[in-house]
N, C-alpha and C positions, 0 to 999 in steps of 0.2 A: 502490500499497500504506500501511496505516495500523497503529500498533503503541498496544493502550490499556493503559496500566497503573494498575490499577484496585489505588494504592496501603496503602489503610485492609484494604485487605480482607487482601492478605498479611503487615500487622502483623496485623490477625487474628488470623490461621492461625499466620504466627512464634509470638506470645505462647501460643498457645493450646499449641503444641510447646513450648515452652519450660515453659509449667505445668508438663506431662507428665513431661520427666522432672526437674525437679527435685521435683517431690513425691519421682520416684524413688529421685533425690542421697538429697533425706534421709531416705528411711525406710533406707532401707542404713545412711546415717549416726546414726540412731536406733538399728539393729542395732547397728553395732561398737563407741557408746560404751555399749550396755549388759554386750554382751559383754569390752566393760573390767573393766567393777566386777561382772559374777561369781564371783568368785571368794567364796567361804561363808566367814563365818565366823560362826558361830550364835550363838555363847555368845559372842561377842563377845571373846573370850582372844588374841586373836591377830589382833591389825589391820593392816591394812597399815603396808609402813614409809614413812618420806618420801621423796616422789619416785614413789613405784607409784603404781597408783589403788584405791582405798578400795575394802572386803571389805566383801559385801552383813552385815551382821545382823539386817536388818529389811525390810528390800527398798525401806523409802521412796524412799532416792533413784532405784534404780533403776528403779518406776515415774511417777517425776518426768519421766525422760526423754520430754521429744515434742519434735515438729516444728511449724513455721509456714509459713506461703508468703502471701506477698502479689502481690499481679498491681496494676496500677495502665500507666497510658499507658509510661512508660518503660521499662519490663521485667520480669523478677520478681525474686524475691525471698525467700529457704530460712533458712530459723532451725531449731537443734538446741539444745538446749538445756536446761536445770528452767525447769518451768512455775510459775507463781506459787503457792504453797502453801508446805504443811508446807518444805521442803525446799530450798525455793529458798538464802537465806541458809542452813543448811547445804552448802549446793553451793557454795556461789564458796568459800565457806570450805577445803574439800576445799582446789576448785582451782584457790585463792588460798595459802593457808597465811595467821597472820593470827601477829599476835606472839607468843601461847601454844603455838604449831603449827606443823610445815610442811606445806606443800605438799605433796597425793596428788592432784593431778592428774590427771580422763578425759577433759575432755570434748577442750584443743587439743591433745595428743600424741596424740588419735585420730583425730581429721582431719587431724593435718596428716599421720600414718602411712597414712592415706588419702585421700588428697589427690586427685590423679592420675584414681583412678579415678571420684572424687566431678564432676572436673573434665569428667572425661570423656562422663558420667553427664549432664550439663548439657547436655552438647552433642550428644547425646544417638548417642551413640558408642558400640563398647559395650570 
């Protein structure tokens, strides 16, 4: 009896499944981050309090939340955050605060809140 192990084929299939799982997990994460900042403040007169996620005034920050997935021979990486553009600096200032403004974090707390579910999704568990 002989057993043949096709390591390359196995690794390719594993990376394919992991990529699919990562996409699902990052899409879920993106949706949760957008929910966290989808509290209205249309006239801008009722801003969020320090420590709370920012409220929507124009929607620029919310529309700038995006995901990115990268894959190489070593594995799969996922990113959710503010993509480069008009809201990039603004999002960073809100997340971390500045010397003039207390933080209004929205990314880290949302990911931390859903960390267990995100990790289960990446692992392919429900």
